[in-house]
C-alpha positions as CSV (number, residue, x, y, z in Angstrom):
1,M,60.6,-144.8,-93.6
2,K,59.7,-148.4,-93.0
3,K,58.7,-147.6,-89.4
4,K,56.5,-144.8,-90.6
5,Y,54.6,-147.1,-93.0
6,Q,54.3,-149.7,-90.2
7,F,52.9,-147.0,-87.9
8,V,50.4,-145.8,-90.5
9,L,49.3,-149.4,-91.3
10,S,48.8,-150.2,-87.6
11,C,46.7,-147.1,-87.2
12,M,44.5,-148.0,-90.2
13,L,44.1,-151.6,-88.8
14,A,43.1,-150.2,-85.4
15,L,40.6,-147.9,-87.0
16,L,39.2,-150.7,-89.1
17,G,38.9,-153.0,-86.0
18,T,37.1,-150.2,-84.1
19,S,34.7,-149.7,-87.0
20,L,33.9,-153.4,-87.3
21,S,33.4,-153.8,-83.5
22,A,31.1,-150.8,-83.4
23,Q,28.7,-152.3,-85.9
24,P,25.3,-152.7,-84.2
25,A,23.9,-156.2,-83.9
26,R,21.1,-157.0,-86.3
27,P,17.7,-158.1,-85.0
28,V,16.5,-161.7,-85.7
29,V,13.1,-162.2,-87.3
30,S,11.3,-165.5,-86.9
31,H,8.0,-166.0,-88.8
32,E,5.8,-168.9,-90.1
33,P,4.0,-167.6,-93.2
34,P,0.4,-168.8,-93.9
35,A,0.1,-170.7,-97.1
36,S,-3.3,-169.2,-98.0
37,V,-5.9,-166.7,-97.1
38,V,-9.6,-166.7,-97.9
39,S,-10.7,-163.9,-100.2
40,G,-12.6,-161.1,-98.5
41,Q,-11.3,-162.1,-95.0
42,P,-8.6,-160.1,-93.0
43,L,-5.3,-161.8,-92.5
44,R,-3.3,-161.6,-89.2
45,I,0.5,-161.8,-89.7
46,V,2.5,-162.6,-86.5
47,A,6.3,-162.6,-86.1
48,R,8.7,-163.0,-83.3
49,V,11.6,-160.4,-83.3
50,S,14.6,-160.6,-80.9
51,S,17.2,-157.9,-80.6
52,E,20.1,-157.0,-78.4
53,D,19.3,-153.3,-79.0
54,P,15.9,-151.6,-78.6
55,L,13.7,-151.9,-81.7
56,A,12.6,-148.7,-83.5
57,E,10.1,-150.4,-85.8
58,V,8.9,-153.7,-87.3
59,N,7.0,-153.6,-90.6
60,M,5.4,-155.9,-93.1
61,H,5.7,-154.9,-96.8
62,L,3.0,-156.3,-99.1
63,A,3.1,-156.3,-102.9
64,Q,0.3,-157.7,-105.2
65,S,2.8,-158.3,-108.0
66,G,6.5,-157.9,-108.8
67,G,5.9,-154.6,-110.6
68,I,4.0,-152.8,-107.9
69,A,5.7,-151.0,-105.0
70,P,5.0,-152.7,-101.6
71,V,2.5,-151.3,-99.1
72,K,4.1,-150.7,-95.7
73,L,2.1,-152.1,-92.8
74,P,3.5,-151.3,-89.3
75,M,3.5,-154.3,-86.9
76,K,2.6,-153.6,-83.3
77,S,4.2,-155.2,-80.3
78,A,2.1,-157.8,-78.3
79,G,4.9,-158.3,-75.7
80,A,7.6,-160.9,-75.3
81,G,9.1,-160.1,-78.7
82,V,5.8,-160.8,-80.6
83,Y,4.7,-158.4,-83.3
84,S,1.5,-158.5,-85.4
85,T,-0.5,-156.6,-88.0
86,Q,-3.8,-157.2,-89.7
87,V,-3.9,-157.1,-93.5
88,R,-7.2,-155.6,-94.8
89,P,-8.8,-157.9,-97.5
90,E,-8.9,-155.0,-100.0
91,L,-5.1,-155.2,-100.2
92,F,-5.3,-158.6,-101.9
93,D,-8.7,-158.3,-103.6
94,G,-8.9,-159.6,-107.1
95,V,-5.5,-161.4,-107.2
96,D,-4.6,-165.1,-107.0
97,S,-1.7,-164.5,-104.7
98,F,0.5,-161.8,-103.2
99,R,4.0,-161.5,-101.8
100,Y,5.3,-159.9,-98.6
101,Y,8.4,-159.6,-96.4
102,I,9.0,-158.4,-92.9
103,D,11.8,-156.0,-91.7
104,A,12.9,-154.9,-88.3
105,R,15.1,-151.9,-87.5
106,T,16.8,-151.1,-84.2
107,E,17.3,-147.6,-82.7
108,T,21.0,-147.9,-83.6
109,G,20.1,-148.3,-87.3
110,A,20.7,-152.1,-87.7
111,I,18.1,-153.7,-90.0
112,T,17.1,-157.2,-90.9
113,E,14.8,-158.1,-93.9
114,S,13.2,-161.5,-94.3
115,N,12.9,-163.3,-97.6
116,W,9.9,-162.6,-99.8
117,M,7.0,-165.0,-99.0
118,T,4.0,-165.8,-101.2
119,V,0.4,-166.3,-100.0
120,R,-2.4,-167.9,-102.1
121,V,-5.8,-166.2,-102.1
122,I,-8.6,-168.8,-102.2
123,G,-12.4,-168.9,-102.1
124,D,-14.6,-170.2,-99.3
125,R,-15.3,-173.6,-100.9
126,E,-11.6,-174.2,-101.5
127,A,-10.8,-173.3,-97.9
128,E,-13.3,-175.8,-96.6
129,G,-11.8,-178.5,-98.8
130,E,-8.3,-177.8,-97.5
131,K,-9.6,-178.1,-93.9
132,R,-11.2,-181.4,-94.6
133,S,-8.2,-182.9,-96.3
134,G,-5.4,-181.3,-94.4
135,W,-6.0,-182.0,-90.7
136,K,-4.9,-185.2,-89.0
137,R,-6.5,-185.7,-85.6
138,P,-3.9,-187.0,-83.1
139,A,-4.7,-189.2,-80.1
140,L,-6.6,-187.5,-77.3
141,I,-5.2,-186.7,-73.9
142,G,-8.3,-185.9,-71.8
143,A,-10.2,-183.5,-74.1
144,G,-7.1,-182.1,-75.8
145,A,-4.3,-183.5,-77.8
146,V,-0.6,-182.9,-77.7
147,V,0.7,-182.8,-81.3
148,A,4.4,-182.1,-81.0
149,V,7.0,-180.8,-78.6
150,G,10.3,-179.1,-79.7
151,A,11.7,-176.1,-81.5
152,G,9.5,-176.6,-84.5
153,V,5.9,-177.8,-84.9
154,A,4.0,-178.8,-88.0
155,I,0.6,-180.6,-87.7
156,A,-1.0,-180.5,-91.2
157,G,-1.1,-183.6,-93.2
158,S,0.1,-182.0,-96.5
159,G,2.4,-179.3,-95.2
160,G,5.6,-181.4,-95.1
161,G,7.9,-182.2,-92.2
162,S,9.5,-180.0,-89.6
163,G,12.9,-180.1,-88.0
164,E,14.5,-178.3,-85.1
165,G,14.9,-174.7,-86.0
166,D,12.7,-175.1,-89.1
167,P,9.1,-174.7,-88.2
168,G,7.8,-175.5,-91.7
169,T,4.5,-174.3,-93.1
170,D,1.1,-175.3,-92.0
171,P,-1.4,-174.8,-95.0
172,T,-4.4,-174.9,-92.7
173,D,-3.0,-172.5,-90.1
174,P,-5.7,-169.9,-89.5
175,A,-3.2,-167.1,-89.2
176,D,-5.8,-164.5,-89.8
177,Q,-7.5,-165.4,-86.5
178,V,-5.1,-165.4,-83.5
179,I,-5.2,-164.1,-80.0
180,I,-1.9,-163.8,-78.3
181,R,-1.2,-163.7,-74.6
182,T,2.3,-163.2,-73.0
183,A,3.5,-163.4,-69.5
184,S,6.9,-163.4,-67.7
185,D,8.3,-163.6,-64.2
186,Q,11.7,-162.8,-62.7
187,V,12.7,-163.9,-59.2
188,N,15.8,-163.1,-57.2
189,E,14.8,-163.5,-53.5
190,A,14.7,-165.9,-50.6
191,L,11.7,-167.7,-49.1
192,V,9.8,-168.0,-52.3
193,S,6.4,-169.8,-52.0
194,F,5.7,-172.6,-54.5
195,P,3.9,-173.4,-56.7
196,R,4.2,-170.0,-58.3
197,V,1.3,-169.7,-60.7
198,T,0.6,-167.4,-63.7
199,V,-2.6,-167.6,-65.8
200,L,-2.8,-166.5,-69.5
201,D,-6.6,-166.1,-70.3
202,V,-8.4,-165.1,-73.5
203,G,-11.9,-165.7,-72.2
204,G,-13.0,-162.0,-72.7
205,D,-11.8,-161.8,-76.3
206,L,-13.3,-164.7,-78.1
207,A,-16.4,-162.8,-79.2
208,G,-18.2,-166.0,-80.2
209,R,-15.3,-167.5,-82.0
210,R,-14.2,-171.1,-81.4
211,I,-10.7,-172.1,-80.3
212,Q,-9.2,-174.4,-82.9
213,R,-5.7,-175.0,-81.4
214,V,-3.3,-173.5,-78.9
215,R,0.4,-173.0,-79.2
216,V,2.4,-172.5,-76.0
217,R,6.1,-171.4,-76.0
218,L,8.0,-171.3,-72.7
219,E,11.5,-169.9,-72.4
220,F,12.9,-170.7,-68.9
221,N,16.3,-169.6,-67.5
222,G,17.6,-170.9,-64.2
223,E,20.1,-168.1,-63.8
224,D,22.0,-169.3,-60.7
225,G,22.5,-172.9,-61.6
226,G,20.0,-174.1,-59.0
227,E,17.5,-176.5,-60.6
228,E,13.9,-175.3,-61.1
229,E,10.9,-177.5,-62.0
230,F,8.2,-176.0,-64.2
231,E,5.2,-176.9,-66.2
232,A,2.4,-175.5,-68.5
233,R,-1.1,-176.9,-68.1
234,Y,-4.0,-176.6,-70.5
235,N,-7.5,-178.2,-70.4
236,G,-6.6,-179.9,-67.1
237,V,-3.5,-181.7,-68.3
238,T,0.2,-180.9,-68.3
239,I,1.2,-180.1,-71.9
240,L,4.9,-179.4,-71.3
241,S,7.2,-179.7,-68.3
242,G,10.9,-179.7,-67.4
243,R,13.7,-179.2,-64.9
244,T,16.7,-176.9,-65.6
245,G,19.4,-175.1,-63.8
246,T,20.5,-173.3,-67.0
247,S,18.1,-172.4,-69.9
248,V,15.6,-174.2,-72.0
249,V,13.0,-173.4,-74.7
250,E,9.9,-175.7,-75.0
251,Q,7.0,-175.4,-77.5
252,V,3.9,-177.4,-77.9
253,D,0.7,-177.4,-80.0
254,V,-2.7,-178.6,-78.6
255,V,-5.7,-179.4,-80.8
256,G,-9.2,-180.2,-79.9
257,A,-9.9,-178.4,-76.6
258,A,-11.8,-175.2,-75.8
259,D,-10.2,-174.1,-72.5
260,T,-9.5,-170.3,-72.5
261,Q,-6.7,-170.5,-70.0
262,V,-3.1,-171.6,-70.1
263,V,-1.5,-172.0,-66.7
264,I,2.3,-171.6,-66.1
265,R,3.5,-173.1,-62.8
266,V,7.0,-173.0,-61.2
267,L,6.8,-176.0,-58.9
268,S,10.1,-175.8,-57.1
269,S,13.5,-174.1,-57.0
270,V,16.8,-175.0,-55.5
271,P,18.3,-171.9,-53.8
272,V,21.9,-170.9,-54.2
273,D,23.4,-169.1,-51.3
274,G,20.0,-168.9,-49.8
275,T,18.4,-167.2,-52.8
276,N,16.1,-168.4,-55.6
277,T,17.0,-166.9,-58.9
278,F,15.2,-167.6,-62.2
279,R,13.2,-166.0,-65.0
280,W,10.8,-167.1,-67.7
281,T,8.8,-165.8,-70.6
282,A,5.7,-167.5,-72.0
283,T,3.6,-166.9,-75.1
284,A,0.2,-168.6,-75.7
285,T,-1.2,-168.2,-79.2
286,F,-4.8,-169.2,-79.5
287,F,-5.8,-170.0,-83.1
288,V,-9.6,-169.3,-83.4
289,E,-12.3,-169.4,-86.1
């Protein structure tokens, strides 16, 4: 009888282990919420979603108050894991603030929901006052300025600090006006010519708007252990650079330049067994007004 119970118990444990291991991996949602939006103007919400499994949908859910059911707004892919949606101004008309959260669902059924976030709705005069008091102009490099390099960036004077993995909140971040460009490259071949150049350009989409700042994020993976040298250039200067034989993620914000192009350059690569092997993904976010 004891052996029978042991057999049943081992079967149950095996089934439980199989069930737990079969659980699909949940997607990861990264998002920097805007602190405010100007009444009557549309708001662009941008999030980065990474997932081991293919994504079925990414949505924003907006509620004007706690007692009203949220409005579901589908977020569209802009490539490289970036998703965005535009919130029509009538969805927050007549309120002082609204709340929203973002969820992402994979094709295997795994789902992740962000925390609720609150956005203040302000008037035109208040917005101008925030701009005048919030921005701190950094020292210039050429016609542009490098504000910060690392996993998190915060450049507003009143928005608090930022640590690695904690991007913080930028109260003057014009999140309703962004243009996103993504690019990637994957190499596994011999006799590669360097520099290997890729250009991300928004010149055709400004429509009279002015570039306020540019955020560049570069994820580089030297897959074979051979060291690669890379850089990103904007407004005629190198804004980030590095060497790696493994993987690295770099991010930088640039304020005060009007160049419409970000240039990604792979300068060199050390071959392993006669082959150059590496890959990278870049996202350039142009904040405009």
